[in-house]
N, C-alpha and C positions, 0 to 999 in steps of 0.2 A: 702764690697766685691768685685772685678772687674767684671764687665761684659764678655760675653764668647768673645766676640771680640780680648780681651787683656791677651786671654791664647796663651802661645806661640805654634807656629806650630808643634815640634815635640811631645807636650803634647797632642794636638789635635789627631795628628797621632796615637799615642798610645793608645788611646781611641777607635781609630776606628780600631783598631788592636786587641780589647777585651785585653789591659792590663791596666787595671787600675791601680794596684801596681806599674807599670814601670809610667807610668801620673804622679801620687802623689809623686815618685821619682824627677821626671823629674820638675814638679812645684815646689817642696821644692826646689830644686838647682837654680832653675832660681829666684826665689823673694824670696828667703832666708827668710823660714816661719818654723814655727811649723807645726808637724806629722798631728794635728787636723784640724789646719786652713788649710790644702793644700787637706785633704781628703772634708772637708766641702765644698769647691770651687769646686772640681770636683765631688762632688754629684751633687752640687746645677747646675752644669754644665750638667750633663746627665738628670738631671730635666726637663731641658729647651729643650733639645734635646732627644723625644720619642725613637727616632729611634736608637739613640745609649744605652740610658738605658735598653730598651728591648734585648738588649744584654749581659745584667749584671742582669741576673735573679737571686732573694734572695734564697740561697738553705736555704730549710726549713727542720730542723732535726727532724723528729718524734720518733726516737729510733725503728721504727716498723722493720727494716732490723734486728739491735742487738738482738732482741726479737725473730725474727724466726733463728737467728744462736742458741741462747742460747737454745732454742726450740731443735733444731734437736739436739746439742750436749747431751741433755739431756736425748733423746730418744734412743741418739746411746751409751749412757754409761747404760742406764738402759737394753738397749740390750744385750751389752757384760756381765754385770752384770748377768741377766736373763742365760745366755747361758753358765757362768762357774760356776753357781750356782747347 
C-alpha cells in the first residue's frame, strides 16, 4: 500500500470535503486499481488521519426508527378499526 504522501492532491481534497466516494473514484482513476483496493487505501489513510476520520462516522442501524414507525401505524390502524366498528 502506498504511504499517505503519495495520495493525489485531488483525492485528499475530496476527503477534506467529506466526499469519500468521490475520493475512491478519483483514486481508482489515478492508479487504475480495483474498487476494494482503492477503498482499503482510503480507509487506511483515514485511519492515519483521525481529524478526517472523525468526519466520516459509521452509521449504526439499530432498526429502532422502523420499529417506532410500525408501532405508530399499528396504533393508527387499530384506532381506525375501532372507530368504524
